[in-house]
N, C-alpha and C positions, 0 to 999 in steps of 0.2 A: 318555084313554088318551093320553098324552103321546110323542111319537116324535122331538119336538125341542126345542132349548132354545138361548137364545143368551146368554153372560155376556158383562161388559165389565169392561175394566180398563185401568189406565193401566202404562205401560211405566215399571220404575225403574231410576234410575242404574247398579244391580250387574247388571242384564241385560246391558247394553251391553259393547261391547269398547272398545280403544284408540281405534277407529276412531267411536265413538258408536254404531254400531249395533248392534241386539239380535242377540247369539250365535243363532246357529242352531239349538242346542241347547234352548233356551228355548221353541221353537215346540211342543216335544213337553210341555215343563209348562203351556203355555196350552190345548193340547188335554186333557189331564188335569184341569185346572182346570175346564173345559166340564162334561167327563164328572162332575166329582166334583158339582157346581152340579146337573146333570141326575138325578142319583141323588138328591139333597138334595129337587130339587123333586118327583120321584115318590114320594117317602118308602120310598128304599131303601139300607140300608147299604151303604156301599162296602166297608167292612171291617166286620166283626162278630168280635166275641171273646165266647166264652161258656167256662165254666171246661172245659177238655180241650179246646176247640174253636177253630179260625181259620178262618177263612171270608174269602176276597179274591179279586182278579182281575187275576192275571198277565196278563203282553204278550205273544201270541204275535205279534204282526207291529203294525209302527207304522212310515209312512213319511210324509215332507213334502215338497211343492215350494215353491218360493220365489219368488214373483215382483213383490214390492216391497219394500224397506228399512222395518225399523221402527226409531225413535231413543226416546233418553230422554224422556218426557214426552207421548208419543203417547197417544192413547185407542185402544183396539182392541174390536173386538168377534168374541167366539169361536162362530160358528154350530156347533152338534152335530147331526147328524141319524142317526137309527138307519137304517141300510142292510140289515140283516139282524138277525133273530133266530134264531138256530139252536137246537140241543138244549143245546148246553153253552158257548155262545159269544156275544157281541155283537159284530157288525161298524159301527162309525161312518165316519163319513164327517164332516170338518170344513172350514172356509171361517174365513180368520181375514183381516178387516178391518181397517184403519186408519181411522178419520174424521178427513178434512179439515177445515180450519177452514171452509170455504166450504158444509159441510153435507153435501158428498158422500163418498162410501166409495172406498177403493182395496183390490180384496183384494192381501193381502201374503203369501199359503200358503192351500194346501189339504192335505190331510192326510188318511190313512186308518187305521184302529186296529182292530183283533180283540184282543177280551177274553176270558179263561176265566175261570168262574166255580170256583174251585178250594177245597178243603178239605185242613186238614194231618189225614191220618190218625192211629188210634193209635201208627204204629210211626215218627210224624216225615216220613212222605213226602207230597208235595204230590198230590193227586190230582183229577182235573177231577169235576165233579158238574153233574147236571140242574139247568137252571132251572126254578124252581118254578112252579106256574099262577099264583099272586100275581104272582111277579115279572113273568111274560106279560103279566098286566091290567095293571100299573102302565105299564109300557112296551109300542111297539107299531114296527114296521116305517114308516119314512116311505112317502107315496105317493112315487111315478115321480116327480110335478110338484116336489116339495122337493128331489130328488136333483138334478135338472138344474141345471147352470152359470147362474149369474145372465147376464141379457143384458145385453151389453157397451152 
C-alpha cells in the first residue's frame, strides 16, 4: 500500500518569468504532476469517464510556501505523502526539492492539498462520493515520521 511517491522533472523555459525564475503558479502544477504519478503508480484512475458518468478529484484546498528559487534547467524532485485519507477526500503533503550540482538538494517549497472524490450526477451537478475500499487498499496514510520536516 503506497503512501508516498517522488516525481522528478526538469524546469522548462516556459515555466519561468522575465527574471528567469519559476512563476509561483507552477508549484501547484508540480504538485498535481506528483499526484498524477502517484495515482498511476497505485493503479488508480485520476479521471474516469464512463458512458453517462464523469469521476474526478476537484481541489478543496491548496497552499504552497516558497523557500528557494527554481530556474530554467533545474531538476526537481516533488515528494508527495498522503497525510490523511477521509471518507470522501485525501489530504496530501508535498515537498519540492532542487537538485544541486554537488549532489545535495535544496527545499524550494512545501505545500498541502485536499482533493475530493467527485462524480457528476444525472442532473449534471458535481457530488462528492465515498472512497471505495479498493481505493483505500491502494493508498494509505503515511506514518508520522514521513510527514516530519527533513533534517537540516
